N, CA, C and O atoms as a CHARMM CRD file, in Angstrom:
* protein
*
  324
    1    1 MET  N      0.83400  -1.17600   0.00000 PROA 1      0.00000
    2    1 MET  CA     0.00000   0.00000   0.00000 PROA 1      0.00000
    3    1 MET  C      0.87800   1.23800   0.00000 PROA 1      0.00000
    4    1 MET  O      1.89900   1.30600   0.68500 PROA 1      0.00000
    5    2 LEU  N      0.45700   2.19500  -0.77500 PROA 2      0.00000
    6    2 LEU  CA     1.16300   3.46000  -0.80600 PROA 2      0.00000
    7    2 LEU  C      0.31000   4.53000  -0.14500 PROA 2      0.00000
    8    2 LEU  O     -0.86000   4.70100  -0.48500 PROA 2      0.00000
    9    3 ARG  N      0.88100   5.22500   0.76900 PROA 3      0.00000
   10    3 ARG  CA     0.14200   6.28700   1.45900 PROA 3      0.00000
   11    3 ARG  C     -0.34800   7.30000   0.42800 PROA 3      0.00000
   12    3 ARG  O      0.42400   7.79000  -0.39600 PROA 3      0.00000
   13    4 ASN  N     -1.62100   7.60000   0.48700 PROA 4      0.00000
   14    4 ASN  CA    -2.27400   8.57200  -0.39400 PROA 4      0.00000
   15    4 ASN  C     -2.33200   8.15400  -1.85900 PROA 4      0.00000
   16    4 ASN  O     -2.72000   8.95300  -2.71200 PROA 4      0.00000
   17    5 HSD  N     -1.95100   6.91500  -2.16500 PROA 5      0.00000
   18    5 HSD  CA    -1.98700   6.47200  -3.55300 PROA 5      0.00000
   19    5 HSD  C     -2.75300   5.16800  -3.75400 PROA 5      0.00000
   20    5 HSD  O     -3.20400   4.88900  -4.86500 PROA 5      0.00000
   21    6 GLY  N     -2.90500   4.37900  -2.72000 PROA 6      0.00000
   22    6 GLY  CA    -3.67200   3.14800  -2.84500 PROA 6      0.00000
   23    6 GLY  C     -2.82700   1.90800  -2.96700 PROA 6      0.00000
   24    6 GLY  O     -1.69100   1.85800  -2.49700 PROA 6      0.00000
   25    7 LEU  N     -3.39700   0.90300  -3.60800 PROA 7      0.00000
   26    7 LEU  CA    -2.80100  -0.42500  -3.67700 PROA 7      0.00000
   27    7 LEU  C     -1.98200  -0.62100  -4.94500 PROA 7      0.00000
   28    7 LEU  O     -2.32100  -0.09300  -6.00400 PROA 7      0.00000
   29    8 LEU  N     -0.91400  -1.37700  -4.82900 PROA 8      0.00000
   30    8 LEU  CA    -0.14700  -1.86000  -5.97100 PROA 8      0.00000
   31    8 LEU  C     -0.12000  -3.36900  -5.87700 PROA 8      0.00000
   32    8 LEU  O      0.06900  -3.92100  -4.79300 PROA 8      0.00000
   33    9 THR  N     -0.30400  -4.03900  -6.99100 PROA 9      0.00000
   34    9 THR  CA    -0.22600  -5.49400  -6.99200 PROA 9      0.00000
   35    9 THR  C      0.60000  -5.96400  -8.18000 PROA 9      0.00000
   36    9 THR  O      0.72700  -5.26000  -9.18200 PROA 9      0.00000
   37   10 VAL  N      1.15300  -7.14700  -8.05600 PROA 10     0.00000
   38   10 VAL  CA     1.89000  -7.79600  -9.13500 PROA 10     0.00000
   39   10 VAL  C      1.48200  -9.26100  -9.16700 PROA 10     0.00000
   40   10 VAL  O      0.93500  -9.78600  -8.19700 PROA 10     0.00000
   41   11 GLY  N      1.75000  -9.90800 -10.28100 PROA 11     0.00000
   42   11 GLY  CA     1.47400 -11.33000 -10.39700 PROA 11     0.00000
   43   11 GLY  C      2.15100 -11.89000 -11.62900 PROA 11     0.00000
   44   11 GLY  O      2.70800 -11.14800 -12.43800 PROA 11     0.00000
   45   12 ASP  N      2.10100 -13.19900 -11.76700 PROA 12     0.00000
   46   12 ASP  CA     2.67900 -13.84600 -12.94500 PROA 12     0.00000
   47   12 ASP  C      1.89800 -13.51400 -14.21000 PROA 12     0.00000
   48   12 ASP  O      2.40100 -13.69600 -15.31900 PROA 12     0.00000
   49   13 SER  N      0.66300 -13.02600 -14.04600 PROA 13     0.00000
   50   13 SER  CA    -0.17800 -12.64100 -15.17900 PROA 13     0.00000
   51   13 SER  C     -1.00100 -11.42600 -14.77600 PROA 13     0.00000
   52   13 SER  O     -1.09600 -11.08100 -13.59800 PROA 13     0.00000
   53   14 VAL  N     -1.58700 -10.79300 -15.76800 PROA 14     0.00000
   54   14 VAL  CA    -2.47900  -9.66500 -15.48700 PROA 14     0.00000
   55   14 VAL  C     -3.66900 -10.15500 -14.66700 PROA 14     0.00000
   56   14 VAL  O     -4.12300  -9.46300 -13.75600 PROA 14     0.00000
   57   15 ASP  N     -4.17000 -11.33700 -14.98600 PROA 15     0.00000
   58   15 ASP  CA    -5.29800 -11.90600 -14.24700 PROA 15     0.00000
   59   15 ASP  C     -4.96400 -12.07500 -12.76900 PROA 15     0.00000
   60   15 ASP  O     -5.76500 -11.72000 -11.90500 PROA 15     0.00000
   61   16 ALA  N     -3.78600 -12.61700 -12.48000 PROA 16     0.00000
   62   16 ALA  CA    -3.37700 -12.81500 -11.09000 PROA 16     0.00000
   63   16 ALA  C     -3.23900 -11.47100 -10.37600 PROA 16     0.00000
   64   16 ALA  O     -3.69400 -11.32400  -9.24200 PROA 16     0.00000
   65   17 ALA  N     -2.61600 -10.49200 -11.03000 PROA 17     0.00000
   66   17 ALA  CA    -2.45600  -9.16800 -10.41400 PROA 17     0.00000
   67   17 ALA  C     -3.81500  -8.53100 -10.16100 PROA 17     0.00000
   68   17 ALA  O     -4.01500  -7.89500  -9.12600 PROA 17     0.00000
   69   18 ALA  N     -4.75000  -8.69400 -11.09000 PROA 18     0.00000
   70   18 ALA  CA    -6.10000  -8.14600 -10.90300 PROA 18     0.00000
   71   18 ALA  C     -6.78200  -8.81800  -9.71500 PROA 18     0.00000
   72   18 ALA  O     -7.44600  -8.15100  -8.92200 PROA 18     0.00000
   73   19 TRP  N     -6.62100 -10.13000  -9.58900 PROA 19     0.00000
   74   19 TRP  CA    -7.22300 -10.83000  -8.44900 PROA 19     0.00000
   75   19 TRP  C     -6.62000 -10.35000  -7.13400 PROA 19     0.00000
   76   19 TRP  O     -7.35100 -10.13300  -6.16700 PROA 19     0.00000
   77   20 TRP  N     -5.30400 -10.18100  -7.07900 PROA 20     0.00000
   78   20 TRP  CA    -4.67000  -9.71000  -5.84400 PROA 20     0.00000
   79   20 TRP  C     -5.18900  -8.32700  -5.47300 PROA 20     0.00000
   80   20 TRP  O     -5.40100  -8.03500  -4.29700 PROA 20     0.00000
   81   21 PHE  N     -5.39400  -7.47000  -6.48300 PROA 21     0.00000
   82   21 PHE  CA    -5.93400  -6.13700  -6.21400 PROA 21     0.00000
   83   21 PHE  C     -7.33800  -6.23000  -5.62600 PROA 21     0.00000
   84   21 PHE  O     -7.63800  -5.59900  -4.61200 PROA 21     0.00000
   85   22 LEU  N     -8.19700  -7.02200  -6.27100 PROA 22     0.00000
   86   22 LEU  CA    -9.56900  -7.18100  -5.77500 PROA 22     0.00000
   87   22 LEU  C     -9.59300  -7.80600  -4.38400 PROA 22     0.00000
   88   22 LEU  O    -10.38000  -7.40200  -3.52700 PROA 22     0.00000
   89   23 SER  N     -8.73600  -8.78400  -4.16600 PROA 23     0.00000
   90   23 SER  CA    -8.67900  -9.45200  -2.87500 PROA 23     0.00000
   91   23 SER  C     -8.21800  -8.50200  -1.76700 PROA 23     0.00000
   92   23 SER  O     -8.76700  -8.51200  -0.66500 PROA 23     0.00000
   93   24 MET  N     -7.21600  -7.69100  -2.06200 PROA 24     0.00000
   94   24 MET  CA    -6.73500  -6.73200  -1.06600 PROA 24     0.00000
   95   24 MET  C     -7.78300  -5.66400  -0.79000 PROA 24     0.00000
   96   24 MET  O     -7.97300  -5.26500   0.35900 PROA 24     0.00000
   97   25 GLU  N     -8.45800  -5.20300  -1.82000 PROA 25     0.00000
   98   25 GLU  CA    -9.52900  -4.21400  -1.63600 PROA 25     0.00000
   99   25 GLU  C    -10.62900  -4.77100  -0.72800 PROA 25     0.00000
  100   25 GLU  O    -11.09700  -4.09000   0.18500 PROA 25     0.00000
  101   26 ARG  N    -11.02700  -5.99300  -0.98600 PROA 26     0.00000
  102   26 ARG  CA   -12.05300  -6.63700  -0.15700 PROA 26     0.00000
  103   26 ARG  C    -11.55600  -6.84200   1.27500 PROA 26     0.00000
  104   26 ARG  O    -12.30900  -6.65200   2.23000 PROA 26     0.00000
  105   27 SER  N    -10.30500  -7.22300   1.41700 PROA 27     0.00000
  106   27 SER  CA    -9.73400  -7.41100   2.75400 PROA 27     0.00000
  107   27 SER  C     -9.73200  -6.10700   3.53700 PROA 27     0.00000
  108   27 SER  O    -10.02900  -6.09500   4.73200 PROA 27     0.00000
  109   28 CYS  N     -9.40200  -5.02000   2.87300 PROA 28     0.00000
  110   28 CYS  CA    -9.42300  -3.70700   3.53200 PROA 28     0.00000
  111   28 CYS  C    -10.83600  -3.34300   3.96900 PROA 28     0.00000
  112   28 CYS  O    -11.03600  -2.83200   5.07000 PROA 28     0.00000
  113   29 GLN  N    -11.81800  -3.60600   3.10700 PROA 29     0.00000
  114   29 GLN  CA   -13.20700  -3.32200   3.45500 PROA 29     0.00000
  115   29 GLN  C    -13.64600  -4.13800   4.67000 PROA 29     0.00000
  116   29 GLN  O    -14.31100  -3.61500   5.56500 PROA 29     0.00000
  117   30 VAL  N    -13.27900  -5.40700   4.70200 PROA 30     0.00000
  118   30 VAL  CA   -13.64300  -6.26800   5.81900 PROA 30     0.00000
  119   30 VAL  C    -12.97800  -5.78100   7.10400 PROA 30     0.00000
  120   30 VAL  O    -13.61000  -5.76200   8.16000 PROA 30     0.00000
  121   31 GLN  N    -11.70500  -5.38600   7.02100 PROA 31     0.00000
  122   31 GLN  CA   -11.01200  -4.91400   8.21000 PROA 31     0.00000
  123   31 GLN  C    -11.65000  -3.63300   8.74700 PROA 31     0.00000
  124   31 GLN  O    -11.82400  -3.49100   9.95700 PROA 31     0.00000
  125   32 LEU  N    -11.99700  -2.70500   7.86400 PROA 32     0.00000
  126   32 LEU  CA   -12.64500  -1.46800   8.31100 PROA 32     0.00000
  127   32 LEU  C    -14.00700  -1.75100   8.93800 PROA 32     0.00000
  128   32 LEU  O    -14.36800  -1.14200   9.94600 PROA 32     0.00000
  129   33 THR  N    -14.75900  -2.66700   8.34700 PROA 33     0.00000
  130   33 THR  CA   -16.05800  -3.03900   8.89200 PROA 33     0.00000
  131   33 THR  C    -15.91000  -3.69600  10.26200 PROA 33     0.00000
  132   33 THR  O    -16.67000  -3.40100  11.18500 PROA 33     0.00000
  133   34 ALA  N    -14.93300  -4.58200  10.38800 PROA 34     0.00000
  134   34 ALA  CA   -14.69700  -5.25800  11.66900 PROA 34     0.00000
  135   34 ALA  C    -14.30200  -4.25900  12.74700 PROA 34     0.00000
  136   34 ALA  O    -14.77900  -4.34100  13.87900 PROA 34     0.00000
  137   35 ARG  N    -13.44400  -3.33200  12.40300 PROA 35     0.00000
  138   35 ARG  CA   -13.03400  -2.32100  13.38600 PROA 35     0.00000
  139   35 ARG  C    -14.19200  -1.41200  13.78000 PROA 35     0.00000
  140   35 ARG  O    -14.29800  -1.00000  14.93600 PROA 35     0.00000
  141   36 ALA  N    -15.05600  -1.10100  12.82200 PROA 36     0.00000
  142   36 ALA  CA   -16.21000  -0.25100  13.12300 PROA 36     0.00000
  143   36 ALA  C    -17.19400  -0.97300  14.04400 PROA 36     0.00000
  144   36 ALA  O    -17.91400  -0.33500  14.81200 PROA 36     0.00000
  145   37 ALA  N    -17.22200  -2.30000  13.96300 PROA 37     0.00000
  146   37 ALA  CA   -18.16300  -3.08300  14.77300 PROA 37     0.00000
  147   37 ALA  C    -17.64500  -3.35500  16.18500 PROA 37     0.00000
  148   37 ALA  O    -18.40200  -3.79600  17.05000 PROA 37     0.00000
  149   38 GLY  N    -16.38300  -3.09800  16.41500 PROA 38     0.00000
  150   38 GLY  CA   -15.81400  -3.37700  17.73700 PROA 38     0.00000
  151   38 GLY  C    -14.36000  -3.76800  17.60400 PROA 38     0.00000
  152   38 GLY  O    -13.65300  -3.30900  16.70700 PROA 38     0.00000
  153   39 ARG  N    -13.93400  -4.60800  18.49600 PROA 39     0.00000
  154   39 ARG  CA   -12.53800  -5.05900  18.47000 PROA 39     0.00000
  155   39 ARG  C    -12.44100  -6.38800  17.71700 PROA 39     0.00000
  156   39 ARG  O    -12.97500  -7.39800  18.17600 PROA 39     0.00000
  157   40 PRO  N    -11.75800  -6.39400  16.55400 PROA 40     0.00000
  158   40 PRO  CA   -11.64800  -7.63300  15.76900 PROA 40     0.00000
  159   40 PRO  C    -10.88400  -8.71800  16.51500 PROA 40     0.00000
  160   40 PRO  O     -9.98700  -8.42300  17.30500 PROA 40     0.00000
  161   41 VAL  N    -11.23800  -9.96300  16.26300 PROA 41     0.00000
  162   41 VAL  CA   -10.52900 -11.10900  16.82200 PROA 41     0.00000
  163   41 VAL  C     -9.47100 -11.51900  15.79400 PROA 41     0.00000
  164   41 VAL  O     -9.80500 -11.92100  14.68000 PROA 41     0.00000
  165   42 LEU  N     -8.21800 -11.41800  16.16900 PROA 42     0.00000
  166   42 LEU  CA    -7.12600 -11.73400  15.25900 PROA 42     0.00000
  167   42 LEU  C     -6.88100 -13.23300  15.20500 PROA 42     0.00000
  168   42 LEU  O     -7.07900 -13.94200  16.19200 PROA 42     0.00000
  169   43 ILE  N     -6.44500 -13.71100  14.03700 PROA 43     0.00000
  170   43 ILE  CA    -6.05500 -15.11700  13.93000 PROA 43     0.00000
  171   43 ILE  C     -4.58700 -15.23500  14.31400 PROA 43     0.00000
  172   43 ILE  O     -3.84200 -14.25900  14.23100 PROA 43     0.00000
  173   44 ASP  N     -4.17200 -16.41800  14.73200 PROA 44     0.00000
  174   44 ASP  CA    -2.78400 -16.59500  15.14200 PROA 44     0.00000
  175   44 ASP  C     -1.87000 -16.71900  13.92200 PROA 44     0.00000
  176   44 ASP  O     -2.32900 -16.96400  12.80600 PROA 44     0.00000
  177   45 HSD  N     -0.58500 -16.54700  14.15400 PROA 45     0.00000
  178   45 HSD  CA     0.41000 -16.54400  13.07800 PROA 45     0.00000
  179   45 HSD  C      0.39500 -17.84500  12.28000 PROA 45     0.00000
  180   45 HSD  O      0.49400 -17.82100  11.05300 PROA 45     0.00000
  181   46 ARG  N      0.27400 -18.96800  12.96200 PROA 46     0.00000
  182   46 ARG  CA     0.27500 -20.27200  12.29200 PROA 46     0.00000
  183   46 ARG  C     -0.89000 -20.38200  11.30700 PROA 46     0.00000
  184   46 ARG  O     -0.71000 -20.88000  10.19500 PROA 46     0.00000
  185   47 ALA  N     -2.07300 -19.92800  11.69600 PROA 47     0.00000
  186   47 ALA  CA    -3.23300 -19.96300  10.80000 PROA 47     0.00000
  187   47 ALA  C     -3.03000 -19.03100   9.60600 PROA 47     0.00000
  188   47 ALA  O     -3.42600 -19.36100   8.48800 PROA 47     0.00000
  189   48 ALA  N     -2.42000 -17.87900   9.83400 PROA 48     0.00000
  190   48 ALA  CA    -2.15800 -16.94000   8.73900 PROA 48     0.00000
  191   48 ALA  C     -1.18100 -17.54200   7.73200 PROA 48     0.00000
  192   48 ALA  O     -1.39800 -17.44900   6.52400 PROA 48     0.00000
  193   49 VAL  N     -0.11900 -18.15100   8.21900 PROA 49     0.00000
  194   49 VAL  CA     0.87400 -18.76900   7.33800 PROA 49     0.00000
  195   49 VAL  C      0.25200 -19.93200   6.57300 PROA 49     0.00000
  196   49 VAL  O      0.50300 -20.08400   5.37800 PROA 49     0.00000
  197   50 SER  N     -0.54400 -20.74400   7.23300 PROA 50     0.00000
  198   50 SER  CA    -1.20300 -21.87300   6.58500 PROA 50     0.00000
  199   50 SER  C     -2.13200 -21.40800   5.46800 PROA 50     0.00000
  200   50 SER  O     -2.16300 -21.99800   4.38800 PROA 50     0.00000
  201   51 THR  N     -2.87900 -20.35600   5.73500 PROA 51     0.00000
  202   51 THR  CA    -3.77600 -19.80600   4.71700 PROA 51     0.00000
  203   51 THR  C     -2.97700 -19.27800   3.53600 PROA 51     0.00000
  204   51 THR  O     -3.34300 -19.50900   2.38300 PROA 51     0.00000
  205   52 ARG  N     -1.90500 -18.58000   3.81300 PROA 52     0.00000
  206   52 ARG  CA    -1.03700 -18.04400   2.74800 PROA 52     0.00000
  207   52 ARG  C     -0.47200 -19.16700   1.89000 PROA 52     0.00000
  208   52 ARG  O     -0.42300 -19.04300   0.66600 PROA 52     0.00000
  209   53 GLU  N     -0.04800 -20.25000   2.50900 PROA 53     0.00000
  210   53 GLU  CA     0.51600 -21.37100   1.76300 PROA 53     0.00000
  211   53 GLU  C     -0.51900 -22.02900   0.86400 PROA 53     0.00000
  212   53 GLU  O     -0.18100 -22.50400  -0.22000 PROA 53     0.00000
  213   54 GLN  N     -1.77000 -22.06300   1.29800 PROA 54     0.00000
  214   54 GLN  CA    -2.82200 -22.70800   0.52400 PROA 54     0.00000
  215   54 GLN  C     -3.39000 -21.80600  -0.56600 PROA 54     0.00000
  216   54 GLN  O     -3.72600 -22.28700  -1.64900 PROA 54     0.00000
  217   55 LEU  N     -3.50100 -20.51800  -0.30200 PROA 55     0.00000
  218   55 LEU  CA    -4.22600 -19.61300  -1.20100 PROA 55     0.00000
  219   55 LEU  C     -3.38100 -18.49200  -1.78100 PROA 55     0.00000
  220   55 LEU  O     -3.89700 -17.66100  -2.52900 PROA 55     0.00000
  221   56 GLY  N     -2.09700 -18.45100  -1.45500 PROA 56     0.00000
  222   56 GLY  CA    -1.29600 -17.30000  -1.80200 PROA 56     0.00000
  223   56 GLY  C     -0.50800 -17.36600  -3.08900 PROA 56     0.00000
  224   56 GLY  O      0.31300 -16.48400  -3.34400 PROA 56     0.00000
  225   57 GLY  N     -0.72700 -18.38400  -3.91600 PROA 57     0.00000
  226   57 GLY  CA     0.04000 -18.48800  -5.15200 PROA 57     0.00000
  227   57 GLY  C     -0.64400 -17.82000  -6.33000 PROA 57     0.00000
  228   57 GLY  O     -1.86100 -17.63900  -6.33900 PROA 57     0.00000
  229   58 ASP  N      0.16100 -17.45200  -7.33100 PROA 58     0.00000
  230   58 ASP  CA    -0.39200 -16.80400  -8.51500 PROA 58     0.00000
  231   58 ASP  C     -1.32000 -17.71800  -9.31300 PROA 58     0.00000
  232   58 ASP  O     -2.24100 -17.23000  -9.96700 PROA 58     0.00000
  233   59 LEU  N     -1.09800 -19.03200  -9.27300 PROA 59     0.00000
  234   59 LEU  CA    -2.01700 -19.93800  -9.95700 PROA 59     0.00000
  235   59 LEU  C     -3.40100 -19.87500  -9.32200 PROA 59     0.00000
  236   59 LEU  O     -4.40800 -19.84700 -10.03000 PROA 59     0.00000
  237   60 VAL  N     -3.45500 -19.85200  -8.00500 PROA 60     0.00000
  238   60 VAL  CA    -4.73700 -19.73700  -7.29500 PROA 60     0.00000
  239   60 VAL  C     -5.39800 -18.41400  -7.64200 PROA 60     0.00000
  240   60 VAL  O     -6.60900 -18.36300  -7.85600 PROA 60     0.00000
  241   61 ALA  N     -4.60900 -17.33500  -7.69900 PROA 61     0.00000
  242   61 ALA  CA    -5.15300 -16.02400  -8.05800 PROA 61     0.00000
  243   61 ALA  C     -5.71900 -16.05300  -9.47500 PROA 61     0.00000
  244   61 ALA  O     -6.82400 -15.56500  -9.71400 PROA 61     0.00000
  245   62 TRP  N     -4.96400 -16.62300 -10.41300 PROA 62     0.00000
  246   62 TRP  CA    -5.42000 -16.70900 -11.79600 PROA 62     0.00000
  247   62 TRP  C     -6.73500 -17.48700 -11.88000 PROA 62     0.00000
  248   62 TRP  O     -7.66900 -17.05900 -12.55800 PROA 62     0.00000
  249   63 ILE  N     -6.80600 -18.62300 -11.19600 PROA 63     0.00000
  250   63 ILE  CA    -8.02100 -19.44700 -11.20500 PROA 63     0.00000
  251   63 ILE  C     -9.20300 -18.68000 -10.62600 PROA 63     0.00000
  252   63 ILE  O    -10.30500 -18.73600 -11.17100 PROA 63     0.00000
  253   64 ASN  N     -8.98500 -17.96900  -9.53300 PROA 64     0.00000
  254   64 ASN  CA   -10.07600 -17.21800  -8.91600 PROA 64     0.00000
  255   64 ASN  C    -10.55800 -16.06600  -9.78000 PROA 64     0.00000
  256   64 ASN  O    -11.72000 -15.67300  -9.68100 PROA 64     0.00000
  257   65 TYR  N     -9.70500 -15.52100 -10.61600 PROA 65     0.00000
  258   65 TYR  CA   -10.09400 -14.39600 -11.46500 PROA 65     0.00000
  259   65 TYR  C    -10.90500 -14.82200 -12.68600 PROA 65     0.00000
  260   65 TYR  O    -11.65500 -14.01800 -13.24000 PROA 65     0.00000
  261   66 GLN  N    -10.76500 -16.06300 -13.10700 PROA 66     0.00000
  262   66 GLN  CA   -11.39100 -16.50400 -14.35100 PROA 66     0.00000
  263   66 GLN  C    -12.91300 -16.29600 -14.40800 PROA 66     0.00000
  264   66 GLN  O    -13.39700 -15.81900 -15.43400 PROA 66     0.00000
  265   67 PRO  N    -13.68300 -16.61900 -13.38400 PROA 67     0.00000
  266   67 PRO  CA   -15.13400 -16.34500 -13.46000 PROA 67     0.00000
  267   67 PRO  C    -15.44300 -14.86200 -13.63400 PROA 67     0.00000
  268   67 PRO  O    -16.39500 -14.50800 -14.33000 PROA 67     0.00000
  269   68 LEU  N    -14.65800 -13.99800 -13.01600 PROA 68     0.00000
  270   68 LEU  CA   -14.86800 -12.56200 -13.19100 PROA 68     0.00000
  271   68 LEU  C    -14.58100 -12.14700 -14.62800 PROA 68     0.00000
  272   68 LEU  O    -15.32800 -11.36700 -15.21800 PROA 68     0.00000
  273   69 TRP  N    -13.49400 -12.67200 -15.18500 PROA 69     0.00000
  274   69 TRP  CA   -13.14600 -12.35700 -16.56800 PROA 69     0.00000
  275   69 TRP  C    -14.23100 -12.85900 -17.53200 PROA 69     0.00000
  276   69 TRP  O    -14.57000 -12.17400 -18.49700 PROA 69     0.00000
  277   70 GLN  N    -14.76200 -14.03100 -17.27400 PROA 70     0.00000
  278   70 GLN  CA   -15.83800 -14.55700 -18.11900 PROA 70     0.00000
  279   70 GLN  C    -17.06000 -13.65100 -18.06300 PROA 70     0.00000
  280   70 GLN  O    -17.67800 -13.38500 -19.09300 PROA 70     0.00000
  281   71 ASP  N    -17.41500 -13.17500 -16.87300 PROA 71     0.00000
  282   71 ASP  CA   -18.54800 -12.25000 -16.73600 PROA 71     0.00000
  283   71 ASP  C    -18.29300 -10.95400 -17.49100 PROA 71     0.00000
  284   71 ASP  O    -19.18000 -10.45000 -18.18100 PROA 71     0.00000
  285   72 ILE  N    -17.09500 -10.41700 -17.36400 PROA 72     0.00000
  286   72 ILE  CA   -16.74600  -9.18100 -18.06200 PROA 72     0.00000
  287   72 ILE  C    -16.79700  -9.40500 -19.57100 PROA 72     0.00000
  288   72 ILE  O    -17.34700  -8.58200 -20.30200 PROA 72     0.00000
  289   73 SER  N    -16.23300 -10.49900 -20.03400 PROA 73     0.00000
  290   73 SER  CA   -16.20500 -10.80100 -21.47000 PROA 73     0.00000
  291   73 SER  C    -17.60900 -10.96200 -22.04400 PROA 73     0.00000
  292   73 SER  O    -17.88000 -10.53000 -23.16400 PROA 73     0.00000
  293   74 ARG  N    -18.49600 -11.58200 -21.27700 PROA 74     0.00000
  294   74 ARG  CA   -19.87400 -11.76100 -21.74500 PROA 74     0.00000
  295   74 ARG  C    -20.64500 -10.45500 -21.75900 PROA 74     0.00000
  296   74 ARG  O    -21.40000 -10.19000 -22.69400 PROA 74     0.00000
  297   75 SER  N    -20.46200  -9.64100 -20.73800 PROA 75     0.00000
  298   75 SER  CA   -21.22800  -8.39800 -20.63900 PROA 75     0.00000
  299   75 SER  C    -20.68500  -7.30100 -21.54700 PROA 75     0.00000
  300   75 SER  O    -21.41700  -6.37600 -21.89900 PROA 75     0.00000
  301   76 GLU  N    -19.41500  -7.38800 -21.93200 PROA 76     0.00000
  302   76 GLU  CA   -18.78300  -6.38600 -22.79500 PROA 76     0.00000
  303   76 GLU  C    -18.09200  -7.07800 -23.96800 PROA 76     0.00000
  304   76 GLU  O    -16.86200  -7.10900 -24.01400 PROA 76     0.00000
  305   77 PRO  N    -18.85300  -7.63600 -24.92500 PROA 77     0.00000
  306   77 PRO  CA   -18.22700  -8.41100 -26.00300 PROA 77     0.00000
  307   77 PRO  C    -17.29000  -7.59500 -26.89000 PROA 77     0.00000
  308   77 PRO  O    -16.41400  -8.17800 -27.53000 PROA 77     0.00000
  309   78 ASP  N    -17.43600  -6.28300 -26.95400 PROA 78     0.00000
  310   78 ASP  CA   -16.57800  -5.44400 -27.78900 PROA 78     0.00000
  311   78 ASP  C    -15.36000  -4.90400 -27.03300 PROA 78     0.00000
  312   78 ASP  O    -14.63900  -4.05200 -27.55200 PROA 78     0.00000
  313   79 LEU  N    -15.13300  -5.38300 -25.83600 PROA 79     0.00000
  314   79 LEU  CA   -14.08100  -4.85800 -24.97900 PROA 79     0.00000
  315   79 LEU  C    -12.71500  -4.87800 -25.65700 PROA 79     0.00000
  316   79 LEU  O    -11.98600  -3.88900 -25.57600 PROA 79     0.00000
  317   80 LEU  N    -12.35500  -5.94300 -26.30300 PROA 80     0.00000
  318   80 LEU  CA   -11.02600  -6.08000 -26.89200 PROA 80     0.00000
  319   80 LEU  C    -10.99000  -5.77800 -28.37800 PROA 80     0.00000
  320   80 LEU  O     -9.98600  -6.04300 -29.04000 PROA 80     0.00000
  321   81 SER  N    -12.05800  -5.23300 -28.90600 PROA 81     0.00000
  322   81 SER  CA   -12.09700  -4.90600 -30.34700 PROA 81     0.00000
  323   81 SER  C    -11.39600  -3.61500 -30.64900 PROA 81     0.00000
  324   81 SER  O    -11.33900  -3.20000 -31.80600 PROA 81     0.00000
């Protein structure tokens, strides 16, 4: 995150980078909502590392982005013309 500039993401593909951006945006929204509701319950370090190992690869990001890309492609057929 860049102060006053927002999020930067990278990935092995544009699809993966787009997914990381969307995922981080959603994570920020959830964190702000949790803080507004009270004191969030944090997960322990081991659970965070385990989640990262399972879901943190660019292949997983690419796979998760595909349904969104299909929706965009269907709703905007002239997008790449």
